[in-house]
N, C-alpha and C positions, 0 to 999 in steps of 0.2 A: 366483258359484259356484252350483252346483245345490243346491236345497233338500235333495235326497237326501244330497249330500255333507255339508252342514251338520249334518244331524240323525242321520247314520248311527250315531254312538256316543253320542248324547245321551239324557239322561233328563229328562222334563218332568213336574213335579208341579204340578197345578192344584187349588185347594182354597179352600173358604169355611169359616171356623171354626164348629165345632159340637161340643158335648160328646156323647160322650167320645172323638171321633176326633182331637182336636187333638194328642194325644201322638204319633200316627203321623207327622204332618208335622213336629212338633218334633224327633223322633228322625231323620227323613229329612234334615232340614236339617243337623243335626249330623254325620251320617255323610257326606253329600255334601260338606261343607266339607273333610272329612278325606280322602275317597277318590276323589271325582269331579273331580279336577284333572288337566288334561292335563300329562303329564310333560315335554313339550318347551316348550309355550308358557306353562305354569303358569296357564293361564286355567281358569275353572270349566267343567266339561263337563256342566252340568246347568242347568235353568231352574226357578225356584221361583216361582210366580204365586199371589198371593192374589186371588181373583176377587171380584166384587161380590155374587155369590150362587151357589147350587149349579148353576143352569142354565148360567151362564157357565163354571163349573168344568168340568162334563163337556163342554161345547162346545169348551174349550181342549184337553182331553184328546183328543177325537176329531180336531180339526184337527192336533194334533201328531203323532198316530199316523198319520194319513193322509199326512203329510209325511215319515214315516220314523222318528220318534222312538219310543222306548218311554215311554209316558205313563200316568199314573194319578192318581186322586183318592181321598181318604179322606173318609168322611162317616158319618152315622148315618141312622136311619129317616126322619126328615123330609126329609133331603137326597135320599135315594133317591126319595121321592115326587115331588119337584120335577124330578128328572133323567129321569123316565119317557119323555117324548117323544123326547129326544135319544138315549136308550138304544135305543129302537126304531129310530131312524135308523141307528145304529152296527150293529145287528143286520142290518137289511135291506140297507144299503149295503155290509156286510161289512167294517168297519173295527175294528181291535183296540182295546180299552179295558180297563183294569183298574180295578176299583172295590173299595176296602176299606171294608166296612161294619162299623163298630164298634157293634153293636146296643145299644139302650137301651130302657127301658120306655116304651111308648105306650099308647094312640094320642095324636095331637096332640102337645103338648109333653110329656105324660106325666110321668115322673119322670126327668129327664136324668142324675141321678147314681145310678140304680139299673139293674140288669142284667136282660136278657131275651133270648129268642131268637125274636122275634116278626116278623122280616122274611123268613123262609124263603119263604113263598109269594109275597110281593111281588117278591123278587129272582128267583125261578125263572121267573116270567112277566112280568117288568117291561115295561111299555109297553102301548099299545093294540093291538089286532089280535092275530094269532097270533105269539107269540114264546116261545122257550125258551132259557134261558141256563145256562151252565156255572157251578156253585157249588163252592167249596171250604170245608171246615169244619175249621179248626184247633182243637185242644183245649188248647193251651198256647202260651207265647211261642216255644218251640223250633219247633213246627209253623207258627206264623205266619212265622217267619224262613224256613223252607223252602218253605212254600206261596206266599209272595210271589214267589219266583223262579219257581215253577211256574205262577203265575197269568200272568206275562208270557209264558212260553213257550206256554201254551195259547191265550192271546189272539192271538198272532201266528200260531201254527200253524193255528188255525181261523178267524182274521180275524173276531173276534167279541167282544163284552163278556164279561168274566170277573169274577165277583164272589167276593171272599174274605170270608166272614162270621165275623168275630170277635165279641166282646161286651165290655161294660164290665168284667166280671170279669177277663178277660184283658188288656184294654187299659189299665186304670187301677190295678188292685190289684197288690200285690207277689207275686211268684211265685219259687219256688226252681226253677232250671233248670240243666242242664249248660251249660258254656261253649259258646257258639255257634261252630260251625266252618264256614268257607267253603272250598269246593273251587276252588283256583286254576286247576284245569284245566277249569273249567265254560265251555261255549261256548253262548251264547244260541241258542235255536231261533227263527229269524226267520221260518220258514215258507216258503211259496212266493213269493219275491220275484224277479222276473226282472231280470237284469243287462242292460246295454246290448248286450253281445255276444249273449245269448240272444235279445233282441228282434230284432236284426239277422237272425237265422236264420229268423224267422217271416215268413210272407207277410202275415198280418194279425193283429193282437193284439185279443182281446176280453176284457173284464174278468171276465165271468162265464161263460166257456167257454174251453176244455174243463175238466172236473173230474178229480180224481184219485180214488184208491180210497176216500179219506175224504170225497169229495164237496166238496173244497176246490178253488177255482180260483186262478190265479196273479194276484198284484197287482204293480204297478210303483210306483216312487217318482217324484214329480214332478221333472222336469229331467234325468233320467237319459238319456232318448232320446226324441225326439219321436214315434217309432213306438209308444211305450207310452202315449201320452196317451189319456185316457178321461174321460167325464163321470160323476161320482158321483151316483147317483140315490137319493133317499129316496122317490121316487114309483114307481108301477108300472113295472117294467121286465122285458124279456124276457132270455133267456139270452145275448144279444149286447149287452146294455146299453142298448138303445133303449127309449124310452117305449112303454108298451102299456096298453090296457085290455081286451085280448083275454083271455077267461077261461083258455084253455088255456095261453097263454104265461105269464100271471101265476102260475097254479098250478104250472107246471113249476119255476119259480124257488123258490116257497114249499116245494114237496115236497123240493127239493134242500137247502134250509136245515134242514129237519126231519131229513133223513138225515144231514147234517153234524153236527148236534147229537147224534144217536144214536151216531155213529161216535166222538165224543169220549169216550164212556164207557170206551174202552180205555186212555185216557191220564190220566184223573183218578186221584187217589190211591185205591187199593183200601181197602175197608172192613177194619178190624181185627177179627178174629174169634178168640175164645178159647172152647174147649169144656172142660167139666168132666165128669168121670165121674158117671154117675147123674143128670145134669141132666134136670129135667122141663119146663123152659120156657126161653125166651130173654129177654134184656133188650137192648133196642136203644136207642142214644142218639146224640147228636151234640155236637160242640164241648166246651165247658168243663164239661159234665155228667160227663165221663169219670171224673174222680177220685172223686166222690161215688158213682158207680155201681160202680166197682171196690171201693171200701170196703164198700159195701152187699152186694156179692156175697160178699166174705170173711166178713162178719158173718153172713149168711144161711147159708153153709156151716158156720160153726162151730155153728150151731143145727140142722144136718142137712138143710138145704135147698140144693140145688145148681142153679145157673143157668148157661146158656151166655150168651156176651156178644158183641155186635157194635156197634162204633162206626163209623158211617158218616162217611166223609171227603170224599165228592165226589158231585155230581150232574152229568150223568145217572148213575143207579145202574148199577154194574157187575153182571154175572151172579151174583157171589157174594152180593149182597144178597138177591135173590129166592130163591136156593138156601138160604140160611140160614133164612129165614123158613119156607119149605115144609118144612124138617126138623123144626121145632118144632111141638109140640101148640098152643102159645099163646106169644105174644110180648108183653112189656110195653114200650111205647114211652115212654121218659123224656125230657121236653123242658121247656123253660122258656118257655111261652106258654099262654094260656087255651084256645085253639082247636085244639090238637093238630095243628100245622101239618106236622110231620114225618110223622105218621101219615097226614095227608091226602095228602101228596106220595107216600107209598108206596102208598097205595091207587089213586092216579091213574096212577102211572108204572110199576107192576108188575102182574103178573097174580095176586097173592096174594089170597085171600078176606079181606075187611076183618074177618070174624069172628076171624081169627088174631091181630089186633092190638088190644091194649087200652091205653089211654093212662094215664100217670101224669104229670100236668102240675103244674108249680110256677111261679107267676107273680106272686109278691108283690114281687119286686124284689131279694131277697138271693140270693147264690150258693147253688147247690143243696147239700144236706147228705145224707149216707148215711142219716141218720134219716128224712128225707123220702121217700127211695126205698123203704126198708123199710116204712114206715107205708102208703105207697101200694100196695104189693104185699099187705100184710096186710088192709087194710080195703077189701075188694072192694065195688064199686058204691056207694060212699058218698062224700059230700062232708064232708070233715073240716077243721075249723079248728084249727090248731096254735098254741098260745099262744107258743111259742118263735119269735121273730122275726116274729110275726103273719103267718106264711106260710100261703097257702091251697093245699090239695092237692085234687086231684079225680082219681078213676079212673072211666073210663067202661067 
C-alpha cells in the first residue's frame, strides 16, 4: 500500500522526555487511546514513539510529515537547542512540523521546575542560516487546546515548522478553565497536496514551482503517483528542485521562503487588544503573563491610571500589532525573561521606534504577579529586588 494511504489519517508523536513538556505527551497518549481508534478495524490510528534523544524525535516528526502524517513533538528549551539543524532542514525543504515548547528557566539545565519565557528569539530564528518560523503564544490551557489545532493547520498550509510556545506555569500548574469544546465539523487544512488525478493533468511536476498567492508550492505524498516523485533537498536548490550553487537561483528560493513567512501573518491568531478611556500608555505582553497584566490594569485604573492593553498571540506579527504601538505615546512590554526578547522581536520585525517600547522583565522563575507589573511601571529606570518570592524586576 502507498505510504500516503497508510498515513493519510494518522497522527505521529515523537518525543524524548524532558521537564516540563512530559505532561503534553502523557495527555496525548491518554486522549489518543480514547479517540484515535479506527471505528472499523479497532486499530490505533496514531503512533507514539519515544526517541533516544531530541534530534531523533524531530527527525521522526519530519519523516512522518514528509510521508503524509500529521506529526509533532513536545520539548523544552534544551531540546529546541538540539533540534536546530533539522528544524532548518524542514524550513528549507518545506516539510510541515509542529513543535510544542513548554518553556522553562535557562540557560543550560537552569531550573527545570521553574517557569520562564526565554525561548522566544531562539524559536523565531531557529537553526543556522536565514530562517524565520511561525510562533503561537497561548495564554492558558484553553488556548493551548485551540492553538494546537491551529499549529497543525498552519504547518501544513505553509509547509514549514510551527512552534507553539507554552511554559511551565501553563503546562504543569493547576488552572481554572471553561470546559474544552471540540468542533465536530472541523476539517483539517492539509494545504496544497496534489492528488493522483491532479498530477495526471500536469505535463511535469516540480516541487518548488509554481507558487500560489501566499508563495506556497504544491507538495505530493510518496506512493500516490510516480509522476509526483521528487528529491527532497536540504542543500542548495533552485525553483525546480535541482541542486544549485548559482547565487541568483539560490536567492530566488530564499526570497520566496521569506515572502511565504510574511504571508502567514494573515493566518496566525490576531493580537487581543483592549482600550480604556483616558489611557496614557499601553501594556504589551505574551502568553501566561495575561492574567497578571489584566489584574494590574484593573488595579491601576482604581488608582486613576488607565492603560491600553495588547496581548500578542502569534508571529509573524499582524498589522494590528504595529498599529497599536504607534497609537501609544509609550508601551511597557511585560515578559518573563532577562533580555526582553519580545521587545527585541518587536523592534526587529516592525517599523516602530524602539524608544516607544520600555521593558518590564520578571525572570526569577515564579509565575508573574500583578504586583510585579505595577512595581515595574512605578519604579522607572530602576533595578528593584522584591523580597516576595525573591523575584527580580527590571525596567529599561
